[in-house]
N, C-alpha and C positions, 0 to 999 in steps of 0.2 A: 227941469231942475236937476241939480247934481245930487248923487246919492249920499256923498259925505255929509253935507249940511243937513240933509233930511234925517239921516240916522242920528247925528249928533243932537238934533232937536228932540229926539225921543230918548236920549241918553243911552244909545246903543253904540258900542265901540265900532269904529270903522276899520275894517281890515285893510292892510296895505294894498294899494292898487285899486281899491273899490271907490275911493272918494270922487273920482272924476267921471264915473259912469253916469250917463244921461238917463233919467227916469221920466217917462211921460205919463204914467198912470200908476196908481196903487190899487191892488186887488187882493181880496181874501178868498175869492172863489176862483179856482183855476180855470173854470169854463169862461170866465170873463177877462182873462189875461189877454192882452194885446202886445204887440211889439214894443219893447222898451219899458215893460212893467216892472214894478217891485211887487213880488208876491209875498204876502204876510200869512204864514201858516199858523192857524189857530186850532187848538184842540176843542172840538165841539161835543155835544151830547151824543150825536149820532155818527158823525164823521170826524176824522182827524186830518186837518189840512196838511200835515207833514207827509201824509200818504200821497198827496197830489203835487208835491214839489216838482217831480220829474215832468209831469204833465204841464205844469206852469212854464217850465223852461222850454219845453217843446213848443208851446204856444207863443213864446217870445219874451218871457221874463228874463231880465238881465241880472236879477238878484232875488234871493229868498231869505226872509227873516223868519225865524221860528222860535218857539218856546224852548226847544231843545236842539242840540246839534243835528244838522242834516248832513248825512254822509254823501259824498260824491258817489254816484252810481253809474251804471252803464249808459244812462240817458244824459249824463253830463250835468245833472242838478247838483249844486253845492250851495250850502247856506253861507251867508255873509255875516249874519249877526243873530243875536238872541234877544228876545223881548220878554218882559215879565208875562206871566200867564193870566194877568187880571184884565187884559184888554186896554189898559191905559196907553201902551205904546202905539197900538193901532189908531186910537183916537188922536194922538198927537201927530202921527204920520199923516192921517187922513185930513187933518186941518192944515197941514203944511202946504 
């Protein structure tokens, strides 16, 4: 599936150039990310998914969506969109 329609279905703005990225999987645990995944960073009670964005990219994520901006770092991770912190966006993305 293409990233653009996926993000739009969750009411997440699609950054320029990201709409045609192919996504084969959606993951919220960086350890489960495979090649061409969309990593959804969620702040949890014990861990913050935003802290694992670089790991997700290293494992093959083509995009990261988070509750807050994810800054590009030395590992090349950069966020493409932001979702509400209530979990609804992940539910919509996961159903897509």
